[in-house]
FISE-338712 format. One record per atom (N, C-alpha, C, O): x negated, y, z. Coordinates in steps of 0.001 Angstrom, whole numbers, plus 524288, in hexadecimal, padded with zeros to 5 digits. Layout:
BEGIN
XYZ...
# end
This chain:
BEGIN
0FCFF31720E0D280FB173141FE11600FF10314C0E15CC102803181DE15DF0FE0B31070E1A2D1013431168E1E250FDCF30FD0E23AA0F99030D92E23EC1004E3113FE26D70FE5A3108CE2D630FDA130A3FE2E051018830775E2DAA0F9603085FE2ECF0F8BD30182E2EF50FAC1300E9E34C80FC612FC78E35A50FB01303D3E38620FBC6301E8E3D771026C302A4E3F2110505305B0E3C77104B63000AE431F10B1230033E43FC1091130436E4860108E130248E4CC71077A309A6E47EB106B230D09E4C411059931223E496A1045131202E44C8106073167BE4BE81048931AECE49D70FDDC31A90E48AF0FB0F317AFE4B540FC0231D97E44C40F6DB31D1FE436B0F49232345E42AA0F74D326D4E40EF0EF59323D5E44320EDEF32912E433D0EB37328D8E3CD30E6B53276FE3BEF0EEC132A6BE391E0EBA232892E341C0E92132DA8E32C40E6CB32D77E2E910E8F8331B1E34E80E66333706E34AF0E053334FEE35C10DCF13361AE32850DF6C332DEE39060D9DA330EEE3A950D86D32CD3E36F50D3F632D32E35370DB39328E7E355C0DA48325A1E31530D81E327C4E2C850D3ED3265BE2AA20DB3F32B58E2A8C0D9EE32D37E257E0D4B133110E26150D19533151E226B0D40033390E2A1B0CFF833733E2B2B0CBAD333DFE2B090C81F335B1E285A0CA8332E9CE2D760C61232BCAE2CEB0C4CD32A84E265F0C08D32B1EE24340C94F328C5E242B0C89732770E1F7C0C72732BADE1BE30C43E32AA8E18330C8E83305BE1C990C66033491E19770C0B4335C8E1AD20BDC43368FE17180BE8933615E20360B97333622E209F0B61E331EEE1E4C0B17F332CFE1D4D0B89732CC3E1D440B56E32910E1A860B5FD329A6E15130B45B32611E12510B7FD32D81E13080B83432DFBE0CCF0BC2C32B2CE09AC0BBE832A5CE04F10C06E32990E0D480C51632593E0B290C96B32934E09170CC993275AE05FF0C9C932E52E0A980CEC133054E09890CD4C335FCE06260C97D338C3E071A0D0EC336DCE025F0D02133B1EDFF1B0D47E33FD9E01600D8E233EE6E03180D2673444CE00F20D5E1347CBE035A0D4FA348CFE08EF0D21834661E0BEB0D8CA34E05E0A280D83D34F6BE0F230DE1434E1AE12B50DF6435094E169D0E06434AB1E10E40E5E6348BDE134B0E77F3439EE12070E558340FFE0E9F0EBCD341E9E151E0EEA533E12E14870F41C33ECAE148D0F56734321E162C0F7DE33BBDE13320FCED33D08E118C1009933970E14FC0FF88334C1E14D1103F833AA6E177C1081F33783E1A9E10DAB33980E18B210EB333DF3E1730111333350AE1918115F2335C9E15F7119AF33847E199C11AA13361EE1DCD11BF533CCBE184F1203133FC4E1C6E1249F33FE8E197E1253E34292E158A128B133C19E1C1512E3233ACEE1917130D833F73E19521341D33F69E15CB1310634388E1BD51331B34857E1C8C1322134CAAE1825134F635086E17AD12DC634B98E14F012CFD34F42E11241312234E96E0CA71331234A57E0B7C132433533FE0A471361B35346E05CA139ED35027E05C213C0E3504AE0A1113C2034D05E02AA1418434AA6E03091400D343E3E0402143643411FE061613B3B341C5E027313A8A33CE3E029F134DD33C0EE05A2132A4337CBE05C5133263401CE07B012DED33F83E0A86129EA340D7E07E112AE3341F6E034E1249734131E097911FF234255E071A11B2834214E09E511AFA34148E0EA21172D342C0E0701111983429FE0A2D10FC9346C4E0C801101034AC4E09D810DD034737E110F10C7D34AD1E14391071834BBBE148E1053C347D6E16AC103BE34EC9E13950FE2A34EF6E13F70FC4934FA6E18C30FDDD35367E1B520F87534C0AE1AEB0F5C434DBDE205B0EFBC34DCFE1F800ED84349E6E1DCD0ECFA3527DE20BE0E70F3526FE20000E48634F21E234B0E64834EA3E27BE0E02E34C6BE21D00DD453486CE23A60D9A234B9EE28280D79034FD0E270B0D931349ACE2C4D0D4BE34C59E2FAE0D62A34B12E34F00D27C34BF7E37E70DA8A34921E37710DBBD3477FE3D560E049344A5E3D790E28534339E39750E20434395E42670E62A33F6AE439D0EB20341B6E40FF0EC813464FE40B90EDE733C76E3EC90F3F033CD1E3D430F562337B7E3DCF0F32D33426E3B760F93D33716E40FF0FAC433208E422F100D433116E3FAC104753343EE3FAF100C032BD7E3D911053C32A47E3A6F107AC32536E3D02104D332208E3F3A10CB032498E3CAC10F9A32106E3FCB10E6C31B47E3CDD10BBA31B64E38E21104D31682E3EB110FF03128EE3C70113C13121AE3709117B6314CEE36A41122E30E88E33191148C30E83E2E8E1141531372E2B81116CD313C3E278D111B231683E2C781109431BEEE2A8E10CD531BE0E25E9108C43198CE26FD10D0631DC0E211A10A9F31E22E1D181082D32389E1BC5109E43279EE1DA6103A232349E1811100A432762E17680FDB63269DE12A10FD413223CE10B20FB6532B51E10540F81D32A1DE0C470F29D32D8CE0C330F278331C1E0E870EE9F32BCDE09BD0EA3632DB4E09A70E80532DA4E04D80E9E532A63E01D70E43733095E03110E1913305ADFD9F0DCD732D64DFE100D94633047DFF800DBB8329C1DFD890D6BC3269ADFD600D31B327CCDF8FE0D4773286EDF46D0CE0132812DFAF00C9BF3296EDF6A00C9A132542DF30E0C86C32676DEE8E0CA9B32091DF3FD0CA5D31CB9DF0A90CE343182DDF11C0D0E93186BDF5130CF22313E4DEDD70D2EC31076DEDBA0D0E530C84DF2680CC3130B9FDF2DF0D49C30A44DF5C00D27430623DF8A10D1343088CDFE7C0D0C730595E023E0D0B930D60DFEEB0CF7131053E039D0D3D030E4AE07C90D88730E14E06DF0D13330CC5E0CBE0D43330B54E10A60D34730EE7E157B0CEF631093E16C90D7A530FD1E17D80D7D13122DE1D950D70830F1CE228E0DA2830B90E236C0D34231008E25ED0D1A130BE4E2A980D56430EB4E2ED00D5BA31364E2FD80D7E630AC2E30C40DAB330C3EE35500D8BD30999E3A430D7093052BE397B0D89630B48E3F2C0D74530902E43B70DACD30955E48150DE6B30C7CE47B80DA4730618E4CE80DDD330660E50BC0DDF130C00E52FE0E20730DC6E54CC0D9C730E98E52E50D978313EEE55250DC9F3186CE525A0DD1831CDCE54260DEF831673E4D230E1CB31A4AE49E10E761319C1E4BA90EA6131C70E49070E98831717E4F4F0EED431512E508E0EF113196AE547F0EB6531ACEE57460F52B31BF9E546A0F5C2320B8E57B90FB5B31E70E5AD30FDD331A86E59860FC6632185E5E9E10080320E9E6277106A232227E5F3810A8F31F60E5F53105E0326F5E5C9710A8F329B7E5AD0109C132AC4E55451053D32B24E53AA10EA032B6BE515910D4732C4EE4CC810D843332AE4B3F10DF133505E46D410D21335EBE500410CC433B40E508A108BD33D13E4BF1104AC33AA9E4B1210A6C341ECE48E41072E34331E4541102AB34778E47B31042334AA9E4AFB0FE5634765E46540FA5634B34E47800F8C334E75E428C0F56E34CAFE3F910FAE5352C7E41B30F8F03565AE3CB70F2C6356A1E3D590F077356E3E418F0F08D35687E387D0EAF035620E371B0E8DC35B81E37810E6D335D74E3B670E97935D3EE33E30E70B36326E331D0EAF536768E341D0EF6F36756E325C0E8F036B34E371C0ECC136F2CE37C50EE9537275E33290EB7037478E30210F40D372FBE32AE0F5D237444E2D390F39537AE0E2C2A0F3F037CD1E27C80F1F337D08E2F730F02238294E2ED00EAC43827EE2C750E850386A0E2C550E87D37DC9E2A650E3B537D4CE27210E54D37D88E213A0E20E37E18E1DBA0EB4437CFFE204D0EC4237DE6E1A650F05E3812AE196D0F34B38281E1D000F0F8382AEE14D10F579385AEE131A0F976380CBE11E00F85A37D96E0E790FDCB3807DE14A61010F37C53E13FF106EA37E70E12A51099938168E15511083437BFAE0D8610C4937DDCE0AA8110A03784EE0B6F10FEE373E3E09AC1148C37A02E0E3811952375C6E0DFD11D4137752E0A1D11E3837BCCE08A311F2F37375E08CD1244C37405E049D1293B37116E07571298636C66E086112D4637548E084C131FC37411E0AB2136DB373A7E0599135FB3753FE012513AD3371C5E06E613F093735EE047D142AE377C4E06B11413137A69E0A6C146A13786BE04CC1491E37D33E06A214AFA37C7DE0C4B14C3E3805BE0EDB14B2B377F2E0E3214D01376E9E14991485D37562E1779148AC3734FE1BCD1437F37678E14E413F093777BE186813DBA37115E19EE13B793700BE1E0C13F0436DD7E170313D02368C4E17131381436741E13DC138483671EE0F0F133A936621E168F12E92365E3E134912F7A3613FE0FAF131FA35D49E10C712CCC36278E0AC012B6A35F3BE070E1259735E61E05F3124DA35A0CE03FF121CB360D7E068711D0036029E055311955364F7E076A11B7536923E08841148D3646EE07DF110BD36876E084310C0D36858E059010B2A36425E0365108C136BC4E050F102B036C66E0304100D536F5DE061E10370372C7E08470FA8236E61E07250F7D93724AE09B10F2DC37391E06D10F061370A3E03EB0F1CC3788AE08250EC9537A67E05AD0E8CC37C18E09E90EA2C37F3FE0D450E382379CEE09C70DFC737B82E0D820DB4F37D9DE0A500D8CC37B2CE07040DA9B38331E0BFA0D5B938613E09E40D10238576E0CCE0D0AA38623E118D0CD673842AE09D30C880380A9E0B570C466382C0E08380C488380E5E03C90C03A38675E090C0BD023873EE05B50B8F2382BBE03D20B60238338E000B0B93737F18E06790B5BB379D9E056C0B8AD37667E01DA0B6CA37222E00B20BD8237800DFFD90BFBC373A7DFCA90C00337608DF7130BDC937A34DF6340C29737393DF36C0C2A8374F7DEE180C94837527DECC50CC7A37329DEFC20CA7F37764DE8AE0CFD23778BDE6520D15537279DE2D10D5BA37163DE1330CCF336FD2DE2150CEAB36A93DDF790CF633674CDE4590CEB4368B0DE8E70D10B3623ADE25E0D2E435E10DE6C10CF0835C92DEA030CB2A35AE6DE7B20CEC335C9DDEED70C98535A8BDF26C0CAF1355BCDF4C30CEDF35591DF7880C7DB35140DF3E20C91434C74DF6C70C8A834CE0DFCC20CAC034994DFF900C619350B2DFE9B0C69B350CDE04C90CA2C354FDE06E10CC583546FE0B220CAD135945E03E30CE7035D2DE069F0D41B35DCCE058D0D75F35F55E08BA0D50535C43E001B0DA3235CF4DFE2D0DD4935760DFFF80DB1C35364E018F0E26735821DFF570E56D35255DFF4D0E9C7352FFDFB190ED4D3563BDFA9B0E84A34ED3DF84B0EC5334E8CDF2E00F1E534E77DF5490F2EF34E65DF9FB0F5D834E7DDF0890FADC34E93DF2270FE313492BDF2150FEF83470FDEDD50FFD13474FDF5EB102C734248DF5F2108523434DDF43A10AF934686DF69E10A28340BEDF04110F4834158DECC41139433FE9DF0741136533C19DF3601178334343DF01E11CE3342AEDF45112013341C0DEFE411ED03431FDEB751251F33EEBDF1411282B33DBBDED9512C1034136DEB0712E5034003DE6F312CDB345F4DEDCA13077349B8DEBC312E3F34F7DDEC0E130AB352AEDE96512ADC350F3DEE511289035696DEDD71226135544DEEA5120C535145DF0C711F6135918DECAF11A0135935DECF81178A35F0EDEC1B117EC361B9DE81F114F436053DF0CA1137E36673DF09210E3F36631DF24710CF536415DF66710A7D368C7DEE791051C36804DEEBD101D636C54DEC7E103C33702BDEA560FCA436B84DED1A0F98A36F9BDE9F30F5C736C88DE6790F4D8367D5DE6E10F3CB36FCADE3130F0E836D16DDEFD0EA6B36F26DDEFC0E939373BBDDFD40E72C36B9ADDE0F0E1BB36C9FDDE8F0E08036EB1DD8F70E37636DF8DD53F0DC2E37127DD8B30DA6837344DD2E10D94B36DEBDCEEA0D8AA36E47DCA290D93436975DD1A00D92C36528DCDCB0DDA6362A1DCDCE0DDA735DD7DCD620E1FE3654EDCE450E83F363D4DCE160E94435F24DD2610ED0135C5ADD1350E74F35E25DD5E10E8A335A6ADDA070ECE235D70DDD450ED0E3621DDDE630F07D3592DDDE8B0F50E35AFBDE28A0F31235A9EDE7280F00B356FADE7FE0F43935E1CDEB110F10D35D73DF0320F51A35F6FDF3E80F7F136339DF3130F51735C57DF8520F80535D48DFD3D0F5A3360D4E00E60F84A3639BE03CB0EF5B360D4E00DA0EC2C36358E03B80E84A365B1E002D0E53B362B5DFDF80E80336A7EDFF5D0E4BD36D17DFB540E1253702ADFEBA0E293373F7E014C0DC0B36E2FDFE990D79E371D2E01B40D449374CDDFC740D2413724EDF8E10D445379C7DFCDE0D10F37CA8DF8BA0CF0C380E9DFB940D04F3823AE00070CBAB3830BDF8890C9AA388F9DFA5B0CD6438D63DF9AC0D00C38D06DF5AE0CE4D391C2DFCCD0D0BC39648DFC890CE32399D9DF8CF0C9D039BAADF9990D0EE39AD1DF4D10CE0A39F1FDF0800D2883A332DEEA70D6313A1C7DEBE00D20D3A72FDF00A0D5813AC21DEE910D6313AAE0DE90E0D26D3A93ADE6910DB303AB94DE6A60DDD03AA85DE1BB0DDEC3A523DDF900DF463A4C9DDAF60DCA23A079DE24C0DD2D39BBEDE0FF0E33039A14DE01E0E66B39D57DE18D0E50239589DDE010E9A139402DDD070E9D138EA9DDEE30E65E38BC5DDD320ED7F38C8EDE25B0EDE9387B5DE3EE0F381385DADE1600F77D3880FDE2EA0F3D438206DDDAF0F85B380B4DDBEA0FC0137D6FDDF230F9D737961DE08C1014937DEFDE0E71042E37A6FDE229107C1377BEDE06410B0437A21DDDCA1085C372EFDE0FA10BF736F4DDDD121105C36E16DE0D310FD336DDDDE5991153D36D3EDDDF311A2736BB6DE06411C7336803DDC8111BF836910DD7D611F1A36371DDE16121DF35F8DDDB9D1265535E25DDE8E1258F35CFEDE32912AAA35E02DDCE812FC635B18DE08713315359FBDDC971339335C52DD86B1360B35513DDEA913AFE35314DDC2013FAB356ECDDD8F1440335668DDB9013E6E35AF7DE14F143B835D76DE360143F736308DE1ED140EA365F7DE43514714364EFDDE891486B36A0FDDD6814B8136C9ADE1591501136B4EDE2251492A37044DE3EE14AE53728FDE90D148143770BDEA18144493784EDE76B14A1537A45DEED61465A37E37DF12F1429137C91DF50E143C5379A7DF8AF13DEB37E68DF457139D137E2EDF7791379C381F0DFA89138F538672DF98D134733813BDFE1F1310338490E00C812B6038396E01E312A2437F75E04071289B3864BE00E2122A738613E01B1121B838939E0661122C338DEAE067311F8538675E0AD611DE738A05E10121187638950E113D1164B38508E118B1164D38DCBE11E41110438D56E13D6110CB38CCDE19C9111F739068E1CBE10F083878BE1B8610FE738669E209B10B19387A8E233910B6F38921E27C91066D3874BE20FD1028038905E23780FE5B38C21E1F5A0FEBE38ACAE1AC00FB1B38F79E206A0F86839318E1D240F31B393EEE1FD70F258396FDE23780EF423908BE1D670E9523919FE1E8C0E7C339320E1AA00E80D39011E16ED0E58739848E19C20E39E39AB5E15880DE5F39CC9E17D30DE3C39D6AE1C970DA0339DEEE14ED0D5943A0F5E16D70D6E13A609E17010DA3D3A836E14570D37E3A850E1AF30D4793AE1AE1CF40D5EE3B186E18320D3653B0F9E14260D97E3B4B2E186E0DA383B8AEE13F50DD953B6A3E0F400E0643B986E0C9F0DD0A3B195E0E7D0E0103AFA3E0AA90E5C63AF31E09DB0E8C83AE69E0D860E7333AFABE05400ED3D3AEF2E04380EEA93AB91E00AF0EC003AAF5DFCBA0F4343A82AE01CB0F60B3A41EDFDEC0FA633A560DFCCD0FD7E3A719E000A0FB973A49DDF70F100BA3A5E7DF55D102313A081DF2580FF6839DDCDEF721086539F93DF43D109F839BF9DF01310D4139EC4DEC32110AA3A208DED1A10B4A39C82DE69B10D4639ECCDE1D81110639B44DDF4410FAD396E9DDDBD1155C39CEDDDECA11A4E399CCDDB7B119F139BD4DD55D11ACC3A045DD3BB11894397B9DD2CA116F9398D1DCD4C11C2C3995CDCA1611C4839B7FDC5C8120803973EDCC87124DB3982CDC9D41273239DAADCAB4128E53A05BDC71A1272839ED3DCEC21298F3A55CDD053125943A8FEDCFEC126993ADB0DD00D120E53A748DCF6B11C353AB42DD03111AB23AE14DD4CD1179A3B1C2DD4D011DAD3ABAADD9E311D503AE5ADDDF0118AA3ACDCDE1C2117B93A82ADE231115C43B045DE47B1112A3AFB2DE76D112EF3B005DED7C114F23B430DEEC8112823ACC9DF0AB113F03ACC0DF63910FFE3ABDFDFA2C10E623A772DFB2110E403B033DFCAA109E73AFF6E006210BDB3ABCAE0467110083AC1AE06C5107F03A778E04E5108C53A374E08EC1065A3A5BBE0EC51020E3A7DFE0F11109733A4FBE12C3108393A603E185D10B353A19FE1BAB10E9B39EA4E1A061092A3A1ECE20A910B6739D57E237C1110239DF2E2359112AF3A259E2451114C5399BCE2226119B93994AE21ED11C1C39BDAE1C7A120E639C1AE1C231197139D75E18E511BE339E75E146611ED639B84E121411D0F39714E118D123B339C64E1007126443988BE0D4E127BF39AC6E075D128BA39F72E06CA127D83974BE032E12954398CEDFDAC12D1E394C2DFB9412BBD3903CDFAB71318D3965EDFADA13607393B4DF8D813695393F3DF32F136333980EDF0B51378A38F3ADF10E137B338E1BDEB9213B0D38A42DEA0213D2138827DEDCC13C8D3884BDE55014046385A5DE31513C7638216DDEF113913383FBDDC1A13DCA37CC2DDF4913CA237915DDB121415C377C1DD7DF1451B3760BDDA5A141D137839DD2F61464237727DCFF71454A37269DCC841416236FBCDCD5A1488F37137DC8BD147FA36D76DC3F01433937020DC0AA1403536D53DBE2D142C5374C4DC0C213E1B37793DBCAA138CA37558DBE88137223756DDC30B136873736FDBA73130E3370F4DBC5412E3E37525DBDFE12B19373CADC15E12E1637A6CDBCFC12A8C37E29DBF2F12A6D37F36DC440126D038185DC66D12EFD37D4FDC6B212FCD37DD2DCC2F12C6B37BF1DD04912BC137DAFDD4B8129ED37726DCD771260837404DD1A21213437248DCDBA121313742FDC95011D7236F04DCF1A119F536DC4DCD0F1142E370D2DCE0A1141F374ADDD0EA1100A36F38DCBE810B2837243DCDC510A1637848DCC66105E237A90DCCE910EDE37A62DCA8510D963801CDC8C5111D738385DCB8F112A238811DCA341147838130DCF6C1189738476DD22011685388CCDD5E5117DD38D68DD62E1129C385E2DD8EC10FD338967DDCE310A713894CDDC8B10840385F7DD9DB107E738CCEDDF241028A38E0ADE0561005D390CADE4E81033539441DE6A60FCEE39034DE6BD0FA7E393DADEA9E0F75A3974EDE8DE0F49D395E5DE52D0F6C339C55DEAAC0F1B539E78DE83B0EFF33A1A5DED520F2D93A300DF0E90EA9C3A287DECDC0E87F3A5C1DF16A0E7B33AB4ADEFAD0E50D3AE46DF25B0E9BC3ACADDEB980E9513B22CDE9BD0EB193B62DDEE320EF0A3B584DF0DE0E7BE3BA53DEEA20E9773BDD4DF1F30EEA63C042DF1470F0533C038DECC60F1BB3C284DF5150F65D3C4B8DF4DB0F6E33C8D9DEFE60FA363C87DDEC710F31D3CCA2DF0450F3AB3D0D0DECBE0F38D3CFC8DE65E0F5963D227DE2B60F0433CB2ADE6A70F05C3C972DE0340F5763C667DDFAA0F7C83C6A8DDB760F7583C39FDE37B0FBDB3C06ADE1FC100C23C427DE0F3103E43C308DDD7B101623C8E5DE4391054C3CBDFDE31B1063C3CF69DDE6F10A713D143DDD05101743D004DDC41100EB3D328DD7B5102903D023DD21D103113D269DCDE8103423CAC3DD2F21037F3C7EDDCE55108833C8BEDCD2710B9F3C92FDD0CC10A6D3C922DC77A10E3C3C9B9DC6081115C3C4B4DC3C810F493C2B5DBFEF115813C29DDC562117383BE01DC33D11CBE3BD95DC16B11FB93C118DC2CE11E5D3BA2DDBECF123533BA5CDBC36127CB3BAF3DC056128103B826DC43C12AE33BE62DBF4B12FE23BEDDDC3271348A3BEC8DC03C1353E3C144DBC2E1382C3BB70DC2B313D913BAB1DBFCB141BC3BBCDDC439141CE3BA7BDC8D8145493BEC5DC12414A763BEA4DC40F14F6A3BE3DDC10F14FF83BEA6DBC4C152DA3BD62DC48C158133BAF3DC1EB15CE13BD61DC44015DA83BDADDC8FC160523BF3CDC04C1650D3C28ADC2D7169253C1D6DBF52168E53C2D7DBAA016DDB3BFAADC23A16F033BE8BDC68016DF13B893DC7B016E053B556DC42216CE63B732DCD0816B783B1F2DCE9E16E383B0A0DD36616C783B22EDD79A173283AD60DD31F1749C3AAD1DCF66177093AE01DCB071780C3B2AEDCB8A177DE3AB7CDC70517A943AE9CDC22E17E0F3AAC8DBF6117DCA3A5FFDBFC61820A3AE05DBBEA186C13AB52DBA59186633AAC2DB45D1863C3A67DDB229186413AF7FDB1DE186BF3AFC3DACE5181B63B10DDA94D181C33B018DA49717D8C3B332DABBF179433B3AFDAA07174C03B59CDAE6E1768F3B740DB29316ECC3B58ADADD416BC73B6C0DB115167E43B9FBDAE6B166733B8A8DAA07165DD3BE7ADB0CD161213C1D7DAEA915C1C3BF7DDB11B15B763BF57DB5DE1592E3BDF8DAE2D153D03BCD3DAEFF150053C088DAF0914FC43C2A2DAAB814CC33C256DB24B148C83C6B9DB129144573C507DB32A144723C2FDDB78513FB03C586DB07613B123C35FDB185136D93C864DB076137F03CC89DAE49131DB3C6DADB29412DA73CA90DB2B1127FB3C7D8DB347126193C68FDB7821257E3C727DAE37120443C3B2DAEE711C463C69ADB09311CDB3CAC4DB2E8117693C44EDAF57112693C6B9DAF9B1100A3C84CDAB1A10BF33CAD4DAAFC112843C6DCDA75310FDA3C8AEDA234113813C718D9E071173F3C455D9F3F112B93C8CBD9859116493C73DD94D9114B23C1F5D92A7110233C136D914F117F63BEA5D924B117B63B969D90E011CB33B73BD8ED8120D93B9A8D8EEC11C1C3B2BCD8D1B1211B3AFE5D8B80125653AF8ED9014123F83AD4ED941512A0A3B161D8FEA12D5F3B0ACD9386131A13AC76D92611335B3AC37D8DE6133313A994D959E1385F3A5CDD94CD13B6C3A623D994D139633A787D9D6D13FCA3A519D990C143AF3A3D7D9D37146BA39F4CD9C2F1494E39F31D9820146D439A96DA00714A813968CDA02414E04395EFDA3A514CA1397AFDA7E71532A393A3DA38E15688392B8DA6B4156D538C9ADA6C51572438A1BDA2AC156BC38A7FDAB30157443850FDAB9415B3938255DAF6415BB5384E4DB36F15DA637EAEDAF48161F637D4DDB32915E4C379E9DB743159953790EDB6E1161E03783DDBB4F15EB137632DBFD915C193709BDBE131593736E31DC11115D7036EB3DB8BC15A32369B2DB879155A236B2EDB5401530F36780DB387153FF37052DB3FE14FD0370EFDB030151903722BDAAA014E7637492DA7D815630370C8DA8B7157C23714ADA36A158E63779EDA1EA15BAB37AA3DA46E1566337894D9DC71565C37D93D9C9215AE33800DD999815C4837E30D956415D3738439D9BB0161D5385C4D9948162B738AE4D96B8166D338C56D94B015D8638DF6D971F15D3D39291D949915713393F7D94B915439392FCD98781558939650D903C14F89397D1D8FE314FA439B50D8BC91524839AD3D87CB14BF139FCAD8D2114B1F3A421D8A2D1463B3A64FD897A144D53A8C8D8D5C1426B3A645D851813D2B3A797D849C13DDC3AD7CD82D413FED3AF0FD7EC813B7B3B088D871713BF53B629D8661137233B905D8414136923BDC3D84A31332F3B586D811912E3F3B79FD7F0012AC93B96ED835F12B173B7CDD87E3127573BD13D8196122CF3BE55D83EC123D83C37FD86B8123593C79ED844B125583C36AD8C01127303C840D8F74125153C821D9445123FD3C3BCD95E31242C3CBDDD9724122E13CB09D9D0B1273C3CAFFDA0B5127673C7E7DA46312A973CE35D9FD012FFF3CE1ADA25C135543CF3DDA078134E63D1CBD9C6A139063CEA3DA15D13EE73CEFED9E9A142773CCEBDA1F21417D3CB61DA6651471D3CCDDD9F8F14C033CB0BDA23E14FAB3C864D9DBA14FCC3CA74D9962152A53C3C8D9ED0156EB3C1DBD9BE515B1D3C047D9E8915AFB3BE5DDA2F215F143C10CD9BD71647A3BF25D9ED8165773B91AD9C6A165883B828D97B3166143B5F4D9FCA167A93B067D9E3716D0A3AF50D9F2E16EB23AF93DA3B01706F3ADEED9AD9175063ABE3D9BEF176453A7BAD9EE61730F3A427D9EDD17A3B3A730DA19217ABB3A1DEDA5331800B39F4EDA46E1812B39B27DA694183693A204DA129189433A018DA0501893A39AC6D9F7918C42397D3DA1C4185BF3993AD9C181871339361D9A4E184CA38F8AD9E3E185C738AE6D9D761821E390B3DA20217FC238DA2DA58A182CE38BDDDAA54184CC38F79DACCF1837B387A8DABEB18701385A6DB0A0183E138756DB5B617F153873EDB60D1875C388EBDB9AE1861438BABDBDE81816A386A9DC1361820B381E4DC13817D3A3897DDC39017A1338651DC64117403388EADC6EA173C038D9CDC7EF1700C38669DC67116AFE3881DDC8EA167D43872DDC2FF168113830DDC089164C538C0BDC144161D238B56DBCE415C1238D7ADBE2115BF0390EBDC17C157D738C20DBC2C152D538E0EDBD391515D391C9DB8131525A39021DB3AC14F4139641DB8BE14E4339A61DB5D31485239AA8DB4F61458F39CAFDB85614669398D2DB0DA13FAE39926DAFA213F0F39D29DAB931410139D3CDA72D13B2C3A16ADAE67139233A491DAC08132F53A47EDAAEA12FFA3A3D7DAEA11314C3A50FDA69312C213A3EFDA57112A3D3A980DA24512BFF3AB10D9E13126D33AB95DA500124123B10FDA24011F113B1E6DA46B11E423B07BDA8F111B323B440DA1831172C3B600DA2E8113813B15BDA50F110523B25DDA885113E83ACC0DA332111E53A772DA4EF113A13A549DAA1F111CF3A147DAC111172D3A827DAC291193A3A58EDB07111EC93A407DAFD11219B3A515DAC111206D3A072DB5811257F39ED3DB484129233A03BDBA5C1273A39FBFDBEBF12CEE3A176DB9A41306F3A223DBE4A1362A39E37DBDC21391939E40DB9F3136AA39BB5DC17413C84397FCDC14A13F8039A66DC64C13D6B39ADDDCA9B144B339BE0DC51B147C439DE0DC86A14D5F39B07DC81414F1339977DC3DD14FD839A83DCC5515546397A6DCC971597039B42DCB1D159BB39F8EDCD4115D223999FDC71D1618539DB5DC6011669639990DC733166A3394E4DC61116ABD39C7DDC9BE16F8539A02DCAD41737D39B46DC7AA1750739FD3DC7DE175D5397E6DC45917A2C39964DC1B917FB839888DC3801815939413DC447182F839D2BDC4391878D39AE7DC72F18CCD39B8FDC30F1912739A08DC46E
# end
């Protein structure tokens, strides 16, 4: 949809009235931000108060039915296209995704509310508007992608986070705001490395997306409300490589949480498998991988053991 007037319009008030009349699904609308990512993306704005857009500016809403219209009046016109933020960011757990140069690509928000559910809620949640090059979102229990996820806070619960991108590079997840019920803790869990990171205001977590499919998707990250003591005693797959960078060979050492089938794979930057070894059912071990026949460059080492997977980067000189 677009602004019907050749002047700034308070689209926030227009959409708020439409939501009160039962014409809008979800808790937010979407405006296009040309500065997100490499080609622009949708920025989510919660419904509830003023938000002014300029002339010839577009926006999106989720209508409750086909043919729904928005009603504008002369009083919705504004003098300037200055933005007015809707809800205070401190109401949310706000996670922004940056590249290594701290250019923002996308964001997702969690709002803990005992009067909501973990499934998609037509009133409190906001579905994910698809961006052209990167999407960062949470997943409801009914597997709906969300930009705003309202759910109750329960100790020991897990909130899956999805990430899809066309750009294999380094990224940073930063906790811009943290609104958690008193005494609660929230951890970012990287399922590839097995690492738990306690999220506090300003916490940053750096990671890399590669051509390996496991480095993105709906299973790379999750949030857990698990207490710190529980998270710390968990044993996860640990992998080390020496030396790195390497020339003639590399020693890969791993320690898992239980005896299970263990495999090691080495892939080039395009994802082509150049080495694999099935080590059988073991909990930990080490192996020396010869590199003499490989051309210099970047390779991805994938270790599967104990039902877990770790992917690390290896440089062959």
